[in-house]
N, C-alpha and C positions, 0 to 999 in steps of 0.2 A: 577510613579514608578512601578505600577502594569503593565502598558502597556509595559514597557521596561524590566520587570522581574528583577528589581533592588532589591537586598536583603534589607529587612527592619529590622532595629535594634530595640531592645526592647524599648529604650528611645523614638523612633518615635511612636511606638504603644501607649505608655503611654500618649504621648502628644496628639495624635489623639483621644484617649478615653476621655481625659479631655475636649477637644473641643466639642466632641459630647455630653458629659454629661451636660456641662454648657449651650449649645444651645438646649438641649433636642432634638437632631437630632437622633430620634429613628432608622430610616432606615439606615442611615450612620453608626451609632454605631453597628447595627447588622451585617452590611457588614464587618466592622473592626474585629468584634468577629469571623466571619466566616473565614476571612483570617488568623487570629491567630490560629484558630483550625486546619487549613490545614498545617500551617507552623511549628508547634511545638507540641510535645507530652507531654511536661512538662512546667508548668507555674511557674515562680518565684513568690515569695510572693508579690513583688511590682506590677508586671503585674496582678496577680490575684486580688489584692486589688483594682487596677484601674478598672478592669472589674466589680467587685462587686459594687464599688461606682457608676459606670455608670448605671448598671441595677437597682440598688436601686432607683436612681433618676428617672428612667423611670417607677418605680412602678412595675417592673417585677422581683420579688424575686426568682421565680423558675429558670429563666435563670441565675440569680446571683449565685445560688448554683451549677447549672449544669456546670457553666463555670470554676469552680475551684476545686482543690483538697484541701479541707479546713484543716488548722491547728487550734490550740487553739485560736489564735488571730483572725483568720478569722471567726471561729464559733461564738465568742462573737460579732463580727461585724454584722453577719447575724441575730443573735437574736435581737440585738439592732435595726436593720433595720425593722424587723417585729413589734417591739415595736413602732417605729416611725410612721409606716403606720397603726397601730392599727389592724394588720392582725393576729388575734388569731389563725385562722385555720392553716395558714402557720407556726406560732410559734409552734403549737402543733406538726406539721410535723417535724420541726427542733428539737424539744425536743425528738421525737422518734429517729431521726438520732443520736442525742447526746448519747442516751442510747445504741444504736446499735454499734456506733463507740467507745464506752467506754470513751467518754469525760466527763461522768457524775461525775467522781471522782474529777474533777477540780473545785476549789472554784470559780474562775472567771466566768466559764461557768454557774454554778448554780446561781451565783449572777445576771448574765444577764437574766437568765430564770425567776428568782423571779421578777426582774424589769419589764419584758415583761408581765407576768401574772398580776402583780399589775396594770400596765398601762391600761389593758383592763377590770379591775374590777373583775378578777377571783381570789379572795383571798383564796378560798379553795385550789386551786392548788399551789398557792404561799406559803401558810402555810405548806402544805405537804412537798414541796421541802425544806423549811427552817428547818423543824423538822427532816428531814432525813439526813441533811448535817452532815457529821462526824466532820468537823471542820468549824467554822464560823469566819470570820474576821469582821472588823468594817464595811466593805462595805455590808456584808450580813445583819447585823443588820440595817444599814442605809436604805437599799433597802426596808425592811419591814416597818420601821418607816415612811419613805417618802411616800411609797405606801398608808399606812393608812391615812396619813395627806392629801394627794392630792385627796383622794376619799371620803372625808367627814367623816372620822372616827378618829377624833383627840384624843378621849379617848383611843382607841386602840394604837395609836402612843405613847402616854405618858406611857401607861402600858408596851409596848415593850421596851421603853427606860429604864424604871425602872428595867426590867429583865436584860437588857444589863449591866446596872450599877452594878447589883448584881453579874453578871458573871465576873466582873472586866475588861471589855473591855473598852478601852479609846476611847471616841468619837472623830470624826474629825469635821471640820467646817460644812460639809453638815448635819451631825447628829444634831449638835447644832441648825442649822438653821431650820431643819424640826421640831424638838421638840418645838422650840420657836414659830413657826407658829401654832402648835397644841395648845400650851398654850394661844396664842392670841385668838384662836377660842373659847376656854373653859373659858377664863378669869382667868387662873391660875397664878395670879401675883406672889405668893410666889415661885412657881416652876420656873417661868421666871427669878426672881431675882437671885435664886441659879445658874441658867444656865449662867446668866450675870457674876456672881462672878467666876464661873468655867472658862468661856472664858477669863477673865482677868488673872487668874492664869496660864492657859495653853497657853496664848498668841494667842489663836484662835480669839480673839477680833480684831486682825489686819486684818482679812479677811472682806472685805466689805459686803459679803453676811450675815455674822453674825450680823454686826451692822444694816444692813437694816431690818433684822427680829426682832431685838431688838426694833427698831423704831415702827414697826407694833405692837409688843406685848405691849409696854408701851402705845401706842395710844389707842388700844382697851381696855386696862385696866384702861383708864381714867387718865393716868399720862403723859399727853402730854408734860409737861415741862421737864420730864425725857427723853422723846423721842427727844426733841429739843437738849438736852444736848448731847445725843449720836450722833445726826446728825452733830453737830458742831465738833465732834471729828474725823469725817471721812476725811482723807487727800485728797482723790480723789473721789469725789462723782460721782456716775453714775446716769443714768436715773431712776433706781429703787430707789436709795436713795432719790432723789428729789420727786418722785411720792409717796413714803411711807410717807414722812413728810407732803406733801400737803394733802394727804388723811387723815392722822392722825389729822391734824388741822381741817379739814372739819368735821370729825365725832365728834369732841369735841367742835363744835359750835364756832370755831375760823376761820370762813370763810374769814374774811378780811385779816388775816395773811396768810392764804393759798394762796390767790391771790397775795400777795406781794412776797411770795416764788416762785410762778409760773412765775412772771415777772423776778425775778432774774435768775431762771433756763434757761429761753429762751435766756439769754445773752451768754450762753456757750454751751448749749445742746439742741437738738431737742426733744421736748416732744413726747412720744408715745401715743397710744390710751388710755391707762389707765390714763395717766397724764391728757389728754384732758377731759376725762369723770369726773375726780375729780375736775378739774378747772371749768367746766361747772356747776357741782353740787354746788360748792362754790358760783358762780355767782347767781345761782337760789335762794340760801338761803338768800342772802343779797340784792337781787333785782338789781344786777349789770347788767342791760340790755345792755347798750352800750358795756361794756367789753365782755359780752357774745356774742354779735353780732360780735365783732372783732375775737373771737375764732371761731365762725361759718364761717367767711370769710376765716380764716386760714385753716380750715379743707377742705373747698371747693377748695382752691388753691392747697392743698396737695393731692387732690383726695380721701379724707377720709370721705367725707360727708355721705356716706351710709355704712360705715364699722362698723360691730358689734354693740356696744352699743351707738355709736355716734348719730344716728337719734333720738333715744328715749331720750337721754340726752338733745339734743337741744329742743325737744318737751317739756320736763319737765321745761327747762329754761323759755320758753315763757309762759307756763301755770302759773308758779309760779310768774312771773313778771307781770301777769295780762294782757298780750297781746294775747288774744285769736285769734285775726286776724292773727298774725304771727304764732301762734300755728297751725291754720288750714292750712296755706300755707305749713308748715313743714309736717303736718300730711298727706296732699294730695300728697305731693312730694315723700313721702316714699312709694315705690311700694310694699315692702315686710313687710307690717305691721304685727306685732305679737300681741298677747293678751296684752302685756305690753303697746304697743302704744295706744290701745283702752282704757286701764285702766287709763293712764295718762290724756287723754282728758276727760274721764268721771269724774275723780277726780277734774279737773278744773271746771266743771259744778257743782259738789257737793259743792265745796268751795264757789261758788256763790249762792248756794241755789236754783239753777234752775233745779228742779226735772223734769219738762216737757221735756226740751231739753236733759237731761241725759237719760230719758226713751226712747225718739226718737232715740238717738244715740245707745243705747243698742239694739234696734230693728234692726237698720241698721247693727250693728255688727253681729247679728245672721243671717240676710239675706245674708251677705257676707261669711258665713260659718266659722266664727271664734268662737270657743268654749270658753265661759267665764270660769274664774277660781275664786278662793276664793276672790282675791282682787277686781275683777269686782263687786261682790255683796256688798262688803264693801262700795265701791264708790256709788253704787245705793242706799243702805240703808241710807247713809249720805245725799244724794241728796233729797231723799223722806222725811227724818226727818226734814231737814231745810225748806222744802216746805210744810210741813203739809200733805203730801200724805200718810196717814196711811194705807189705804186699799191697795194701790199699793205696798207699802213696804212689807206688810205682804204677798201679793201675790208673790212677788219676793222671799221671804223666802221659800215659798212652792215650787216654780219653781226650786230654787237652789237644794233642796233636792230630789224632785221627778223626774224632767226632766233631770237634769244634774248630778245627783248622787254625789253631793258635800256635804260631811258631815259638818254641821256647827261647827265652832270652837268658842272659847270664845269671839273673836272679833266680830263675827257675832251676838252672843247673846247680847253683850253689845250694838251693834247698834240697835237691835230691842227694847231693854229696853229704849234706848234714843228716838227711834221713837214713842213709846207709851207714854213715860213720858212727852216729850216736848208738845205733843198734849193734855195733861191733863188726860190721861188714866192711872193714877197712880196705881189703884187697879189691872187693867189688867197687868201692868208691874210687879207688885209683884207676881201675879199668874204665869206669864210667867217665872219668876226667879225660883219659887218653882217647876215648871215642868221640869226644865233643866235636861238633862241626865248626867250632870257633875257638880262638885262643882263650884259655881260662884267665879270668882276671883275679886280682887279689882276694876278692870275696869268695871265689870258688876254692882257692887254696886255703883261705882262712877257715872255711868250713871243715876242710880236711885237718888242718892244724888243731882246731878245737876238738875234733874227734880223737886225734892222737893224744891230746891232753887227757881226755876222758879215760882212754884205755892205756895210757902210759907207754905209747909207742914212740920212743924218743927219736930213733933213726928216721922213721918216716916223717915225723913231725919236723925234724931239721930240714928235710928235703922240701916240705911244704913251705917252711919259713924262708928258705933260700929263694924259692920261686916268688914269694910275696915281695921280699925286699929288693929283688931285681926290678920290680915294677913300682913299688910304693915303699919308700923308706921313711915316710913322715907320719904315718898313722900310728898313734900310740897304742891302740887296741891290739895290734898284732904283736908288739913287743910284750905286752901284758900276757897274752896267750902263751908266748914262748917262755916267759918267766915262770908261768904256772906249770907248764909242761916239765921244765927242769926241776922246779922245787918239789912238785908232787912225786918226782922220780928220785929225789934226794941228791940231785946234782947242784949243790950250792955254789960251786966254783963257776958253773955256767950261768947261774942266776946273776952272780956278781959281774960277769963279763957282759951280759945283756944290759944290766943296769948302767954299767960304765958307758956302753955304746949309746944308750939313751941320753945320758948326761952330755956326752961329747956332741951329740946332734941337737942339744937344746930341747929335748922332748920331755915333757912333764905330764903326769897323770892329773886330770882334773881333781880338785879337792872334793871330798864327799860333801854333798848338800842334800838336806831333806826339808820337805815342806809339810806343814800341818795346818789345817783350817780350824780355827777356834772362834766361835761367836761371829761368823761371817767374815773374819779377817784371816789372811794367809800369813803364816810366820815361817821364815827360812832360818835354817841352822847349818852353819858350816862346821866341818870337822875341826876340832881344836879351837874354835872361836869362843872367846870368853867375854865378848862385848855385850851380850844380851842382858838387859836389866834384871832378869830373873835367874841368872846363871848360878848364883849361890844356892837358891832353892832347888833348882833342877838337879844340880850335882848332889845335894843332900838326899833327894828322893832316890836317885840312881844308886848312890852308895848304900842306902838302907836296903834297897832291893837286892843289891849284890851280896850283902851280908846274909840276907834271908835265904838266898840261893845256896850259899855255903852251908848254912845251918841245915837246909833241907837235903843236903847231900848231892847237889848237882856237881858235875865234873868241872873243875877249875883248871885251866892250863898250868902245867908244871913249869919249872924254871930251867929245863934242859935247853941246849943250844937250838935244837930243832923247834921246840915250842916257841923260843924267842924269835926265830926267823919266821915261823908261821904267824906269830902275832904281828911282826913287822909287815908281812905281806898283807894281812887283814887291814892294818892301818892304812896301807897305800891303796888297796883295791876295793875296800869297803868303806873305810872312814868312820864307821860307827855313828854317823850323824843322826840316824834314825832314833838312837837312844835319847838324844837331846830333845828331839821333836816329841817323842812319846812322853818323856818326863814333863815337858811343858804342858802337854795336853792333860796329863793326870792332875796337875796342879790347878788348871784353869777351867776344867769342866766338871759337871756334876757326876757323882758316882753312877756307874752303869752305862754312861753314854759311850757309844762306839768311838774309836780313835782311828782315823785314816791318814796314813803317811805316804808320801811319794818321795823317792830318792833317785839320784842320778847314777849311782853305782850299784854293784851287786851287794847282796846281803851275805855277810859271812856267817860261819857256823856259830861263833860265840854270840853274835847279835841274835841269831835265830833262836838259840837256846834261851837267851835272856827274855826275849819277847814271849816265847811260849810260857815261861814261868810267870811273867807279869800278867798275861791274860788269865792264867789260872788263879793267881793270888788276888788280883783286884776285880776279878769276875767281869771282865769287859771283852768285847770283841775288838780286836786290833787288826787292821789291814795295812800291809806294807807292800807298795808296788815298787819293785826295784827295776833295774834296767832290762830285766828279762821276763819277769812274770809277777803274778800276784801271790801274796801270802796272806791267807785268812786264818788268824789265830783265835781260837775259842776253847775255853776250859783246858788250856795247856796243850792243845792239838793244833797242828798247822795243816791247811788244805793240801800242801805239797807232799805230805807224807814223809817229811824230813828228807826229801830228795831234791828239793828245789832251791837250795841256797848255795852260795859260792863255797867251793871246796868239797861239795858233795861228789864231784866227779872224780876225786882222787881216791874214793873209797874202793 
């Protein structure tokens, strides 16, 4: 057409600009713009917006503005484009043009400017604009609320919403969703419920975005059943709906249900990166190695294997499932390792009590130029504590402060108290607490209480417990530690007193639950639950193994009062659910196949002895991950050296 000087109509130019835009054909697009500039002195709004859209996609906002004579709609588009690209410098330039061209009196332009400044974290400028606005509409208020919420200032978001409510401005669905997200971050359940009621009254509940954020809010406020109720009411669930409920179930320790929802979702929708990360996290929590590997294969086929959080989620999966061989392959394959990648693999060694390997890995991390963070040192302290490496742990504490300028927080102090206390340096642990530059929290005193349990120091343990209960009288774990301290020291009257105190306060220990993966499906077993369809077969297998243990001369608990109390403790604090999971796996897998079990409580001595015996008799490798560490059983020997199960510390 150019060669034969054929006149080009506006529709043709618009079509050409769209083709250049979507193909990112920068040179051709510039040529079309040059031809337009020569052929006309005035652009229509449609042609101007087509040029704007193309230059924005090219990332050339200057040409975008020079190419058109902007009207109000175009100005808001240009401001939004600078927001999209995070170009604050250009946004300021546009702001100056807005003032010069007297667009500043328009509410929609000011709203766009507020959104732009909020998106780049410049709240000072956004707040100035907001305060100077003569008239504010719901979009103005929502722009401020959303900006605060997205930039980690949920308290300011709620405060602004309260001001908006006082001014009598009716919120829209975006306002409600933004405030609900802020409530989720702050745990403001009462405010969230009021917003839910308002959404029902104003029919804003019909917007999927509102229901999705309600799911998030209820999940983070530990009312996941309410979140499920909201989820079921969504007529057309989108990817965010499914991802919200999967993540909600996961953070409420209902990972098995989360995986069921993930399977259902895949029947109709393609999961996004956030969904995949939530599903991998659920697999890691219940030890669903096979299913996790299926998700790994899916992300590789989809070309997502190295996208954002996926590599570290896969690494966490293999570490938590006890497969350090797979974890190392994943770790080495990830070329852009960040500090989180190193922290995950370090935590794996910490859980296994392998301080030497953790120390070597930390040195390699430093040699490769990766700067450690707070979590790095928590992993190192735990590894040193479980390995008895007191001097090394204290040295790392000094290195953290002096070489890397990381100010210790309460978690670090709790780790050092545990490091000293486990090794028997109880007086040094007390002195360390007394010299802390901040008030010790329950976790710090809890570390001391646990150390007193280990070394049967009742008087000091009672002091630690007193300090804990002054600050936290609701956490069951501390009562359990105190019960163990008394029972290991033979103070059964005190055990009864603490148990009575727990009952009066309505505190109960979670029932024992174990998960085992068989043929790609995860099966859960609760302590004392007889509802499983194979219960009869499982009990028959376990009874047969118990008889063989007696015949082989293994120690069986006697019927003395102390033994009965000890057995009662084990029922409460262990639950023995791993026996049911192992029995099920023995029935439903081929001989020689490894068995991997994950449980939510400690492993007791009786279960530990039984699994050692089973691994020897059936000639299988059995892995049990309890609440504290891994136990790898092979040929009747455990990797913990018979020092890693509950009750070991009373020896």
